N, C-alpha and C positions, 0 to 999 in steps of 0.2 A: 438781292435782297439781303449782301454779305455784310462781316461785323467791318464798318468802314471809322476810320479815323477820322477828325472835320479838320478838313483844307477851308482857307476863303473859296467863295465862293468866283469859279471860271472866270466871270465878267466884271469883276471888281480888280484884278490885278495884270499887269502885262508878263507876259512870254516866261520872260526870265525871271522872274518872283515867282511863278508858278511852278518851273523845274527845280527850282530851289529849294519851296513846300512839298515837292513829292518826294526829293530826295531824304530830306528829312524825314516826312512821312515812313521811306521806307526804312529809312534807319531805326524807327521806331519799332516797325515791326518786327524786322530782326533780331533786337534788343528785348524786346518784349514791355518799354518803356508806354503802358495805354494808364487810361485812369481805370480804378476797379468797377465805374459806376457804368462802360458797356456794357457788360454781359453779366446780369444776376437773374434772367431766369432761364431755369432749369439746368443749373449750375453745374450738376454733375454729367449732364452731355454738351457742354458749351464743345462749341470745335474750335479749333486754330482758325486766326486770323490769316483770309486771304483774298480779299480786297481791297481798294481805295475807293476814296473819293472821285464823284466824277469828274470827266476830264474836259477839257476845252475845244469846242468843235476847230477842227484846221482845215482850212481851205485847200483841197485837191484840183487837179487839174480836170477841168469842166471835159465829159463826155456824156454821150446818151445814155448808155449799160452799163452795167457793171454788175459780176458775174464773181459770188462766190461758193465755188463747192463746199459740199459738205467736209469733205477728206481735206480741205484749206483751213478750218477753223480753228480758232486756237482751244487747243484742250489742257485740262488738270483735274485727276485724282488726289484726293485725297481722302481716300479711305472713304469715309461719310457722303463724301458730296465725289460725282462723277459728272464734270461742267463742260461745254464745249460754247466758245465763243464765237461770235459772226463779228463783231466791232473787238477793239483791239480793249481789254479790260485785264485788272489786276497785273499779273505777270506777264500776260501776253501782251505785246505789244508790237504794232504797224502801223507807221505813218500811215498809210494807203486808205487803211480801215478802221479808220477814227470814229467815221460818222456815216449818213445817209441823211444830209440835210437835217434838221434837227431830231430826226433816231440816234440816240448815243449808243445802246446796249443792247441786243435779245444775244440773251444767255439761255441754253437748255439746259436744263439743270435737273440732275438723278440723286433725288437724299435716302440715305437709308430710315430703315424703321425708327424713330423715333428722334432723332437728329433734324437740325436745322438750324438755321440763324440767331445765336442768340441778340439783346435787345441794340441794337445801335442806331445811330440818328442817318440823318437825311434833311437837305432843304434843298428849294426850288427846282425840284424835278419831280414828274410826272412817271410813276412806276405800275404798270400795269402788269397782270401776273395769269396767266392763261393754264391751268393745270389739262394735260394729258391723260394721265391716268392717277390714280390715290387721292389722297386729303389732303391740304393743307391747313396749316393750323393757322391764325393771324393775331395778334395781339399788339395795341398801340396805345401811346400816349397820353389818348384820345379819351380814350375810357373804350376801346373796340374789340371786342372778340367773336372773333369769327371763323368758320371753316367754307374754305373752300374746294370746289371738287370738280371733277370734269364735267365741263357744260358750262361750267359759271367762268366770270370775267371778274376780275377783281380791278378797279383803280386807285392809288391812293397819290394826291395831289401832295408834295411832302411841304409848299408854302416856304412860310416862315420859318419851320423847322417844327421834326415830327421823331420821336424815337418809336420802334416795332421791331417784332420777333418775329418768323416764319418755322415754324417746327412740321416737319411731318408729322400726322393724326395718330397716323397707324406704325405698331411697333412691328408686324408682321408683313408689311410689304413695302417698296418704293415707293416714291410719288415722282412725276415725273411731268416739271411745269417749262412753260416759257415766264421768263422773264424780262420785261423789256423797258427801258428808257426813253424818252422821251422828254428834250428841255422844253420847257413852259411858255407861252405866249404871252403873260402877265408874271411878274415875280411878284413875292413876300406876298401872296396870299392868303386867307385864312388856311388850313391846313384843314382837308377835305377828303372822306371815305367812304364807295362808294362798290358795292357785287350786284351782278345781276346775274340770273341761269337762264339760257337759252336752247330752244327746242328744236335738239339736234335734227328731226326731219324736218326745220323751217332751211334748210341749206343744204339738203338733198340735190343738186343742178343748180344749187341759187347761189349767192353772193351772201352773207345774211349781215346785216351792219351788229358790229359787236362790240364798238368804241365810237363815238360821235363828238362832231364837235358843236353839237348845237346841244346846248339844255333841253331835255325834256325830247330829246330825239330815241330813237331805236336799243340803241346803246349805250352804254354808260359814259358820262361828260369827262371831252378833256380840257383841259385850259389851253385846248391850240389846237390850228386849223389843221385837224388831221382826224379821219376815219379809218378802222382799221375792218375788214371782211374776213370771213369763214364761210370756207367752199366743200361740201362733201361732194364730188364732181366724180363719174361713172364714166366708165370708158367710151372713148368717142364721142361724151360730150363737151358742146363750144360754145365759148360766149364771150363777150366784151367789154371790160369795163372802162367806163368813162371819168377820169379825171373830174374833180368836185369844185376843182381851185385851181384857179391859173397861177401857174409855178411853183406848184405842187409835182412830186411826183412819185412813184411805187415802188416797196421795196418787197416781193415776193418768195413767202418761207414756203417751203413745201414740206407739211409735216409725213407726207406717207405718200407714196405713188409717183404718178408721173407723168407731169405735163410738157406744155411749150409753150412758153411764152413769145408773142412776136417775134416765130422760128428759134427762137433757144427752146433746146430740149433741156428738164431740168428733171434730177430724181432725188429722193428722198432724202431733205435739211440741206437742198441747195438752197441758196439767195440769189436772187436776180433782183437790181433794181433797176426803175425805167425813168426818162426824165426828158425834158424838152419834148412832150406829143400828149395830147387830146384825148385818145384809149389808148387803151393795153387788148391783145386779142390769145386768149386763154381756150388752150384744147389740150385734153384730157387724153394720153399717151393708153392707163389704163386707169384702174379704181386709183382715186388720190384724194388727200387733203390738203388742201392747201391758207396759206393766212396772208393776206393784201393789205398791207401796212401805207396808205397815203397821208403824207409830212410835207412839210414846206422843206422846198428845199437852200432857204437862205436863211 
C-alpha cells in the first residue's frame, strides 16, 4: 500500500501508452513533481515514494508450475521499510514475474515503529493485508479507522477509487505484514472495507479459509473467484487441497518452516504456483505455516 501516482487503468490503454505513462510517472517520482494532496497524514513521518500504480497482466509461457525461491525475490530497504516482492513491483522488474493469474502483488513488508504509507489512491484492485506480527493502523476516505493485528485479515475493494493510509501503530516495534493485490472480477464497484479475526487454533493441521469468493463465507469476501487459506502444519502432517473452481491455480507462500508441495520442497518465504491440476498434495517436513492463494489463471 505504497504512495502511488494515479495512472490510467491497465485495461483502458494499449501497452505502448502504458509504457509511456509509466516512464512519465517515473520521471515525476525522480523530480518530486507530485501534488501535495497525496500525503497529508502524519506529515512529519511521511516516507519517500517507493512504488507505482498497478501494472497490467502480461501473458507468459504456459507451464504447470512456477517456483520462486525466497532469495530470488525483489528486495528494497528504504530504512523505515524493508520489503521483498514475489512479483514485479516498484523498481523491481522481471517480465517473467509480473503475476500469477489475477494475483498481481505479494509483498512481504516490515515497517519501523511509527512509520508507514501516507495517504494515497487506488482503484479497481482487491487489496488484502495479513499481519504476521505487530499492529497496522488503517484510515481511508470512506471514514474507516481500524487496527489490524496478527490473526486478522483485512480486505479493501478499491473499486471506483479510494484514498487510504497504513501506519505501524506502535512506536517501539516493527510490524510485518503481507500485502497482496488481486485484479477484480467486476470493475468500478462501490469501494468497500472489511476485516475479520480468525482463531489460530482452527488452522492447526487444517487449511483455514480466510478469504472467500462467496459473500457470507468463512473468510472476508473478495470481488473475485478466489480463496485464501492459512495453515499451521505440524511435522509430518499431510493433506490435499482440492481446487474449488475449474481453471484456477494455487500459489503457495511458505510463511515459515518447510513443506513439500506436489513433490517440490519449499522453505521459509518460498513461493510455488501450480495450475492445470485438480488437487495439490501438501506434506510438512517440519512445523510450518503456509498461505494458499487460489485464483483464476485467465
